[in-house]
Each structure stands twice: as C-alpha cells, then as structure tokens.
C-alpha positions in Angstrom: 18.2 -4.1 -24.4 18.8 -0.7 -22.9 16.7 -0.6 -19.7 17.0 1.5 -16.6 17.4 -0.7 -13.5 16.5 0.7 -10.1 17.1 -0.5 -6.5 16.4 1.0 -3.1 18.9 3.3 -1.6 19.3 3.9 2.2 21.3 6.8 3.5 24.3 5.6 5.7 22.5 7.4 8.6 19.3 5.4 8.1 18.6 3.5 11.3 15.6 1.5 9.8 13.7 2.5 13.0 10.2 1.7 12.0 7.5 1.9 14.6 8.1 -0.4 17.5 5.4 -3.1 17.5 4.8 -2.7 21.3 3.7 0.9 20.8 0.1 1.8 21.7 -0.9 2.4 18.1 -3.9 0.5 16.8 -3.0 -3.0 15.4 -4.4 -2.0 12.0 -1.9 0.9 11.9 1.1 -1.3 12.9 0.1 -4.2 10.6 -0.1 -1.9 7.6 3.5 -0.7 7.9 5.2 -3.9 6.5 2.7 -4.0 3.6 3.2 -0.4 2.6 6.9 -0.6 2.9 7.1 -3.9 0.8 4.8 -2.2 -1.7 7.2 0.7 -1.9 10.1 -1.8 -2.5 8.0 -3.5 -5.2 7.6 -0.2 -7.1 11.3 0.8 -6.7 13.1 -2.5 -7.5 12.9 -3.2 -11.2 14.2 -6.8 -10.9 12.3 -9.5 -9.0 15.6 -10.9 -7.6 16.6 -7.5 -6.2 13.1 -7.1 -4.8 13.3 -10.4 -3.0 16.7 -9.6 -1.6 15.7 -6.2 -0.3 12.4 -7.6 1.1 14.4 -10.1 3.0 16.6 -7.3 4.4 13.5 -5.2 5.3 11.9 -8.2 7.0 14.9 -8.3 9.4 14.4 -4.5 10.1 10.8 -5.3 11.1 11.8 -8.2 13.3 14.2 -6.0 15.1 11.3 -3.7 15.9 9.3 -6.6 17.3 6.9 -7.2 14.4 5.4 -10.7 14.5 6.8 -13.0 11.7 3.3 -13.8 10.6 2.5 -10.1 10.0 5.7 -9.7 8.0 5.3 -12.9 6.0 1.6 -12.2 5.2 2.5 -8.7 4.0 5.3 -9.9 1.9 3.2 -12.7 0.4 0.5 -10.2 -0.6 2.9 -7.8 -2.2 4.9 -10.5 -4.0 1.7 -11.5 -5.8 1.2 -8.0 -7.2 2.8 -7.5 -10.7 5.3 -4.6 -10.5 3.7 -2.8 -13.5 0.4 -2.6 -11.6 2.1 -0.8 -8.7 3.3 2.0 -11.1 -0.1 3.2 -12.2 -2.2 5.3 -9.8 -5.5 3.7 -8.6 -8.3 6.1 -7.8 -9.8 5.8 -4.4 -13.1 3.9 -4.2 -16.2 6.0 -4.5 -18.2 6.4 -1.4 -21.9 6.6 -2.0 -24.2 7.8 0.7 -27.9 7.1 0.7 -28.6 9.9 3.2 -27.0 13.1 4.3 -26.4 13.3 8.0 -28.2 16.6 8.0 -31.1 15.4 5.9 -33.2 14.4 8.9 -33.2 17.3 11.4 -35.4 15.3 13.8 -32.4 13.3 14.8 -30.5 16.4 15.9 -31.0 17.6 19.5 -32.9 20.8 20.0 -30.7 23.7 20.9 -32.0 26.6 23.0 -30.2 29.7 24.1 -30.8 31.7 27.3 -30.2 35.4 27.1 
C-alpha cells in the first residue's frame, strides 16, 4: 500500500564527531550517547532493514570516537528489542513522590545569626 518510508539523512558536512570516549565526562553520560542515538535511528527509520544498516554505520562512528564495542553492542541490543511504534508515542516521566519536604524539619537546618 501507500506508505511513507523514512530514513536518516546526514548533511555532507556532518563529521559524526560524537563525544570522544576518553573525555572526562561521567561514564553514565558517555554510555548513554549510543543508546540515545540508536533510539533516534529507531524512530526515524521506518523499515527494520534500513535501521539495521544505519545502526551498523553509526556503530562505526562510535568506534572511531573510542567507544568500547561492549557499550555500543549493548545499546544496540537494547534498542533493537524496542518495537518502533512504541518509540513514536511520548512517555511521561516517572512521578517522583517525596515523603518529606526538605524544609519540613527546621531542626536540621543550621542556625543563622547576623551581626550588625
């Protein structure tokens, strides 16, 4: 049938210069980059075959930036298991419930005095 097919587009000037893995950023920050970029590909590529091809290309971009193969492979495995349709619907952030306000017990706050 009539269906719109989408694929990733990179500008000719795109250097694919993702964060170098040897940077001083926290590991959690660096490790989340392949996952988020593969997830982006998952949303954009309408066909699974195209997604796999583009994810393979993107994996090489990450390897060139020094990302460990295990980090790349784990991120790709996680994203590959997500059905594309579920990536297209927004998911609300989890609710954070607090049992106590930080200001609810003033005895934990230091006393402040002013000298005039």
